[in-house]
C-alpha positions in Angstrom: -25.9 -27.8 -18.1 -22.4 -29.0 -18.1 -21.9 -32.9 -18.5 -19.8 -34.6 -15.8 -16.1 -35.6 -16.5 -15.6 -38.4 -18.4 -15.9 -41.9 -16.5 -12.6 -42.8 -17.5 -11.8 -40.6 -14.5 -12.1 -41.5 -11.0 -13.3 -39.0 -8.6 -10.6 -39.2 -6.4 -7.3 -38.2 -7.2 -5.0 -40.4 -6.4 -2.6 -40.1 -3.7 0.7 -39.2 -4.7 2.3 -40.8 -1.9 1.4 -44.1 -3.8 3.7 -43.0 -6.0 6.6 -43.8 -3.8 6.0 -47.3 -3.2 7.8 -50.6 -4.7 6.2 -51.5 -8.1 4.5 -54.6 -8.3 6.3 -57.1 -11.0 3.2 -58.3 -12.1 1.8 -54.8 -13.2 3.4 -52.9 -16.4 5.6 -50.2 -14.8 4.3 -46.4 -14.6 5.4 -43.7 -16.4 8.0 -41.5 -15.0 7.0 -39.3 -12.0 7.5 -35.4 -13.1 10.3 -33.4 -11.0 8.7 -31.2 -8.6 10.1 -28.6 -10.8 7.9 -29.7 -13.8 5.0 -30.1 -11.3 5.0 -26.5 -10.5 5.6 -25.8 -13.9 2.5 -27.8 -14.8 0.7 -25.6 -11.8 1.7 -22.2 -13.5 1.2 -22.7 -17.1 -2.3 -23.1 -17.2 -5.5 -25.2 -17.4 -4.8 -28.6 -18.9 -6.7 -31.9 -19.7 -10.0 -32.5 -21.7 -11.6 -29.7 -23.0 -8.5 -27.6 -22.8 -6.7 -28.3 -26.6 -8.4 -25.3 -28.0 -8.7 -23.0 -25.2 -6.6 -19.8 -25.7 -4.0 -18.8 -22.9 -2.6 -15.6 -22.9 0.9 -14.9 -21.4 1.3 -13.9 -17.9 2.2 -10.0 -17.5 5.0 -10.1 -17.2 6.0 -13.2 -18.8 8.2 -14.7 -16.2 11.7 -16.0 -16.9 11.8 -19.4 -18.6 13.0 -22.2 -16.0 15.2 -25.4 -16.9 13.2 -28.0 -15.9 15.5 -31.5 -14.5 15.0 -34.6 -16.0 12.0 -36.8 -15.0 13.0 -39.1 -11.6 11.9 -42.9 -11.9 8.6 -43.7 -10.4 9.9 -45.5 -7.3 11.8 -42.2 -5.8 9.6 -39.2 -6.7 10.8 -35.7 -5.6 9.4 -34.3 -2.4 8.7 -31.1 -1.3 12.1 -31.4 1.0 14.3 -31.0 -2.1 16.9 -28.5 -2.0 15.7 -25.2 -3.0 17.7 -24.7 -6.1 15.8 -27.5 -7.7 13.1 -25.5 -7.8 12.4 -22.4 -9.9 11.5 -19.2 -8.5 7.8 -18.3 -8.7 7.6 -14.8 -10.2 5.9 -12.4 -7.7 3.9 -9.3 -9.4 5.7 -6.2 -9.5 5.9 -4.9 -5.7 2.6 -3.3 -4.2 4.5 -0.1 -3.5 5.1 0.9 -7.1 1.6 0.3 -8.2 -1.6 2.3 -6.3 -0.9 1.9 -2.7 2.8 2.7 -1.2 2.1 1.3 2.0 1.9 -2.4 0.6 5.1 -4.2 0.6 5.7 -6.9 -2.4 4.0 -10.0 -1.7 4.9 -13.4 -3.0 2.3 -14.1 -5.8 2.1 -14.7 -9.6 1.9 -12.3 -12.1 -2.0 -11.9 -13.8 -2.0 -13.9 -16.7 -4.1 -11.7 -19.1 -5.0 -7.9 -19.2 -8.3 -7.4 -21.6 -9.7 -4.0 -21.5 -12.4 -4.8 -24.0 -13.3 -7.8 -22.3 -13.9 -6.5 -19.0 -15.7 -3.6 -20.4 -18.1 -6.1 -22.1 -18.8 -7.9 -18.5 -18.8 -4.3 -17.1 -21.7 -2.9 -19.7 -23.8 -6.1 -19.2 -23.1 -6.1 -14.8 -24.4 -2.2 -14.7 -27.5 -2.7 -16.7 -28.6 -6.0 -14.3 -27.4 -4.0 -11.2 -30.4 -1.5 -12.2 -32.9 -4.2 -13.3 -32.5 -6.0 -9.7 -32.4 -2.6 -8.0 -28.9 -2.9 -5.8 -27.4 0.3 -5.8 -30.2 1.9 -7.4 -29.7 5.1 -9.3 -25.7 4.7 -8.9 -24.8 2.8 -12.2 -21.3 5.0 -11.6 -20.5 3.9 -8.6 -21.1 0.1 -9.4 -18.9 0.8 -12.9 -16.3 2.3 -10.5 -15.7 -0.9 -8.7 -14.4 -2.6 -12.1 -15.8 -5.4 -11.5 -16.2 -6.5 -14.9 -12.0 -5.8 -14.9 -12.1 -8.1 -11.5 -13.6 -11.1 -13.3 -11.5 -10.6 -15.9 -8.2 -10.6 -14.4 -9.1 -13.6 -12.0 -11.2 -15.7 -14.2 -8.1 -15.3 -16.6 -9.1 -18.6 -18.8 -12.1 -17.5 -19.9 -13.2 -16.0 -22.7 -17.2 -15.8 -22.9 -18.5 -12.6 -21.3 -21.6 -14.3 -20.6 -19.5 -17.0 -18.5 -17.9 -14.2 -16.7 -21.2 -12.2 -16.0 -22.1 -15.3 -14.2 -19.4 -15.1 -11.3 -19.4 -11.0 -11.7 -23.4 -11.0 -10.8 -22.5 -13.4 -8.1 -20.0 -11.5 -6.6 -21.7 -8.1 -7.0 -24.4 -9.6 -4.8 -22.6 -10.8 -2.4 -21.3 -7.3 -1.8 -24.5 -6.1 -1.5 -25.3 -8.3 1.0 -22.7 -7.4 3.2 -23.7 -3.6 2.4 -27.0 -3.7 2.9 -27.3 -6.0 5.6 -24.1 -5.8 7.5 -22.0 -2.6 7.0 -24.1 0.8 6.3 -26.7 1.5 8.5 -27.4 4.5 5.7 -28.2 1.8 3.9 -30.6 0.0 6.3 -28.3 -2.4 8.2 -29.5 -3.2 11.4 -27.0 -4.8 13.4 -29.0 -6.5 15.6 -31.0 -8.4 12.4 -28.0 -9.1 10.6 -28.4 -13.1 11.2 -32.2 -13.0 10.3 -31.7 -11.0 7.1 -28.8 -13.2 6.0 -30.7 -16.3 6.9 -33.1 -14.7 4.2 -30.3 -14.3 1.8 -29.1 -17.8 2.1 -33.0 -18.7 1.5 -32.5 -16.9 -2.0 -29.7 -19.2 -3.3 -30.7 -22.2 -1.4 -34.6 -22.1 -1.7 -36.5 -22.7 1.3 -39.8 -25.1 1.2 -42.4 -23.2 3.1 -46.1 -25.1 3.5 -48.2 -24.0 1.0 -50.1 -21.3 3.4 -46.6 -19.7 4.0 -45.0 -20.0 0.7 -46.7 -17.2 -1.0 -45.3 -15.0 2.2 -42.2 -15.7 1.7 -41.9 -15.0 -2.1 -43.3 -11.6 -1.5 -40.3 -11.1 0.5 -38.1 -12.3 -2.2 -39.3 -9.8 -4.8 -39.4 -6.9 -2.7 -35.6 -6.8 -1.2 -33.5 -5.9 -4.1 -30.5 -7.7 -2.6 -32.5 -11.0 -2.4 -33.3 -10.3 -5.9 -30.0 -10.0 -6.9 -28.8 -13.5 -5.0 -31.4 -15.2 -6.5 -30.7 -13.7 -10.3 -26.8 -14.2 -9.9 -27.4 -17.9 -8.9 -29.9 -18.4 -11.8 -27.3 -17.4 -14.1 -24.9 -19.5 -12.6 -27.1 -22.3 -13.1 -26.6 -22.0 -16.7 -23.0 -23.3 -16.3 -22.7 -25.1 -13.0 -24.0 -28.9 -12.5 -26.0 -29.2 -9.6 -23.3 -30.4 -7.6 -21.3 -27.1 -8.6 -24.3 -25.4 -7.3 -24.6 -27.2 -3.8 -20.8 -26.5 -3.4 -21.6 -23.0 -4.3 -24.3 -22.7 -1.6 -22.2 -24.2 0.9 -19.4 -21.8 0.7 -22.1 -19.2 0.9 -23.3 -20.3 3.9 -19.8 -20.2 5.9 -19.5 -16.6 3.9 -22.5 -15.7 6.0 -21.3 -17.4 9.2 -18.3 -15.5 9.0 -20.6 -11.9 8.7 -22.3 -12.9 11.5 -19.1 -13.5 13.4 -17.6 -10.1 12.7 -21.4 -8.8 13.4 -21.4 -10.1 16.7 -17.8 -8.2 17.6 -19.2 -4.8 16.3 -22.3 -5.3 18.7 -20.1 -6.1 21.8 -17.3 -3.9 21.2 -15.0 -6.9 21.5 -11.4 -7.1 19.5 -10.8 -10.2 18.3 -7.5 -11.9 18.9 -5.2 -12.5 15.8 -6.0 -16.5 15.7 -9.9 -16.0 15.9 -10.1 -13.6 13.1 -8.0 -15.4 11.0 -9.9 -18.6 11.8 -13.2 -16.2 10.9 -11.6 -14.7 7.9 -11.3 -18.5 6.0 -14.9 -18.4 6.1 -15.5 -14.6 5.5 -13.2 -14.8 2.5 -13.1 -15.3 -1.2 -13.9 -18.7 -1.3 -17.6 -18.2 -3.1 -15.6 -16.4 -5.9 -13.2 -18.8 -6.3 -15.1 -21.9 -6.5 -16.9 -20.8 -9.5 -14.0 -21.1 -11.3 -14.7 -24.5 -12.9 -18.2 -23.9 -13.8 -16.9 -20.7 -15.5 -14.3 -22.5 -17.1 -16.5 -25.1 -18.3 -15.6 -28.1 -16.6 -16.2 -29.9 -13.5 -13.7 -30.9 -10.4 -16.1 -34.2 -8.7 -17.1 -33.0 -5.4 -15.2 -36.0 -4.0 -11.9 -34.4 -5.5 -13.1 -30.8 -3.9 -13.9 -32.2 -0.3 -10.4 -34.4 -0.4 -9.0 -33.0 2.9 -5.7 -32.1 0.5 -7.1 -30.3 -1.9 -9.4 -28.3 0.4 -6.7 -27.5 2.8 -4.6 -26.0 -0.2 -7.7 -24.0 -1.5 -8.6 -22.6 1.9 -4.7 -21.7 2.1 -5.5 -19.7 -0.9 -8.2 -17.8 0.2 -6.8 -17.1 3.2 -4.0 -15.3 1.5 -6.7 -13.4 -0.9 -8.1 -11.7 2.3 -5.0 -10.7 3.8 -4.3 -8.7 0.2 -7.8 -7.2 0.9 -6.6 -6.3 4.3 -3.5 -4.6 3.4 -4.7 -2.5 0.5 -8.0 -1.6 2.4 -6.5 -0.4 5.8 -6.1 2.7 5.0 -9.6 3.4 3.6 -11.1 1.6 6.9 -8.8 3.8 8.8 -11.0 6.7 7.6 -14.2 5.4 8.1 -15.8 6.1 11.6 -16.9 2.5 11.6 -15.4 -0.2 13.8 -13.0 -2.0 11.7 -11.4 -5.5 11.9 -8.2 -6.0 9.7 -5.5 -7.9 9.9 -2.8 -5.3 10.3 -4.7 -3.1 12.9 -5.5 -6.0 15.2 -1.5 -7.2 14.8 -0.8 -4.2 15.7 -3.0 -4.1 18.8 -2.3 -7.7 20.1 1.5 -7.1 19.7 2.1 -3.4 20.8 3.9 -3.0 17.4 4.2 -0.2 14.9 1.7 0.0 11.9 4.5 -0.5 9.5 5.6 -3.6 11.5 2.2 -5.0 11.7 2.3 -4.7 7.6 5.3 -6.1 7.3 4.1 -9.2 9.4 0.7 -9.7 7.7 2.5 -9.7 4.3 4.6 -12.5 5.8 1.6 -14.3 6.8 0.1 -13.8 3.2 3.5 -15.6 1.5 3.4 -18.3 3.7 -0.1 -19.1 2.7 0.6 -18.6 -0.9 4.0 -21.0 -0.5 2.0 -23.5 1.2 -0.7 -23.5 -1.6 2.3 -23.6 -4.4 3.7 -26.6 -2.7 0.8 -28.9 -1.5 -0.9 -27.9 -5.5 2.5 -29.2 -6.9 2.1 -32.6 -4.8 -1.4 -32.9 -5.7 -0.7 -32.1 -9.5 1.5 -35.2 -9.3 -1.1 -37.7 -9.4 -2.1 -36.3 -12.9 -5.9 -35.9 -12.3 -7.0 -33.5 -15.4 -9.6 -31.7 -13.5 -7.4 -31.0 -10.6 -4.7 -29.9 -12.3 -6.9 -27.7 -14.3 -8.4 -26.4 -11.3 -5.4 -25.6 -9.3 -3.8 -23.7 -12.2 -7.5 -21.7 -12.0 -6.6 -20.9 -8.8 -2.8 -20.0 -9.1 -3.9 -17.9 -11.7 -6.7 -16.2 -9.7 -4.6 -15.0 -6.9 -2.5 -13.0 -9.9 -5.5 -11.4 -10.8 -6.8 -10.8 -7.4 -3.7 -8.9 -6.5 -3.5 -7.1 -9.5 -6.8 -6.0 -9.2 -6.3 -4.8 -5.8 -3.0 -2.9 -7.0 -4.6 -1.3 -9.7 -8.0 -0.2 -8.5 -9.1 3.3 -7.9 -11.0 2.1 -4.6 -6.9 1.4 -2.9 -5.4 4.3 -4.8 -4.5 7.3 -2.3 -5.8 9.5 -5.0 -8.7 7.5 -5.5 -9.5 7.4 -1.7 -9.1 11.3 -1.4 -11.7 11.7 -4.4 -13.8 9.1 -2.7 -14.0 11.2 0.5 -15.6 14.2 -1.0 -18.1 12.1 -3.0 -21.0 9.5 -2.4 -19.7 6.1 -1.0 -18.9 3.5 -3.4 -20.5 0.2 -2.8 -18.4 -2.4 -1.1 -18.2 -3.0 2.3 -15.7 -1.0 4.4 -14.6 -3.2 6.9 -15.0 -7.1 7.1 -17.1 -8.9 4.4 -15.6 -10.3 1.3 -13.7 -7.2 0.2 -13.3 -3.8 1.6 
């Protein structure tokens, strides 16, 4: 169990706006506030603070060009987000999506991946496949589980974690989430019953946030938990996470899983009723049905803790939710053709924009990409302002989220699931695990 941050750190990150107030002459002057360019450089540079001095950070792939950092400004006149764009170094976006895997996806504004370690990815993959066999999810389909490249996904997104067992914790949790979507919501051939989705997801939540029943009924619940491979996987993955997560971090993970299941249920309602939601409603639901449960494990996997008061700060939560929403737009863009080939009712952003606006698919894709870029820019701007307070756990967490975005895009760009040739092969073979629509990833 990880210890909480040293008591010297306040639970709340200081308000950056306080830095602009007139100094009290009775108080020693504060150190200069870094420029906005310097704050963005800190965000992109990786984790910092206690416990990170020996952390090995590998250069981004490809390494961005060094940016000139202006001299610090006085504490009484901090640089604001409205400063001239020329003062801000342009982020180095990943290579255009059209050049890697899926030619239909345009270039997206996003950081490049911070590392690519095939050996580490394979070490996580081997352990994850063995665990999937033990729990019984995707029974008899180890090749399909391996084809997901979940080890590579976790290696890319948790770019500052080197320990395979620490990486295995979020890998297990993420695969269990996908199995929940497959078996309960998405794949009727695997037993999904649309009218029982809410009931199944309530049981799934009890697997990670244990239900406490009267003595006469507790054995029946336990019997159900052990009989369903999805529930076994959810419970087992949460137990692995608890090796590294504090109680507060586990509670945070459970909260985000409850929100995810709420999103699953909302999309199931659309399918059962045959209703096509407006784009605004879809985006609101996708904020719940997003990668937040995966992103929220960044600090326990990394061996530190963002205090709950900081995580719940509306400024922090707003920034992180924007990053999560951007990440599922990436998923929608890369999965849309795979979903077009499915017989199921599909809900993804380009298709809904196309239907609502009466535009072409190409225009809908471009608008979706613009929405993604707007959200990533907003996360970048808001994170830089939050970093001005210099609260080490928060600066590190925001840097981890930034790196996570780059790894998430890289996995989508290079995964066989979204490569046109890979899709053609999949059409002639058994369906690989993972949702085909809705869900955390498609």
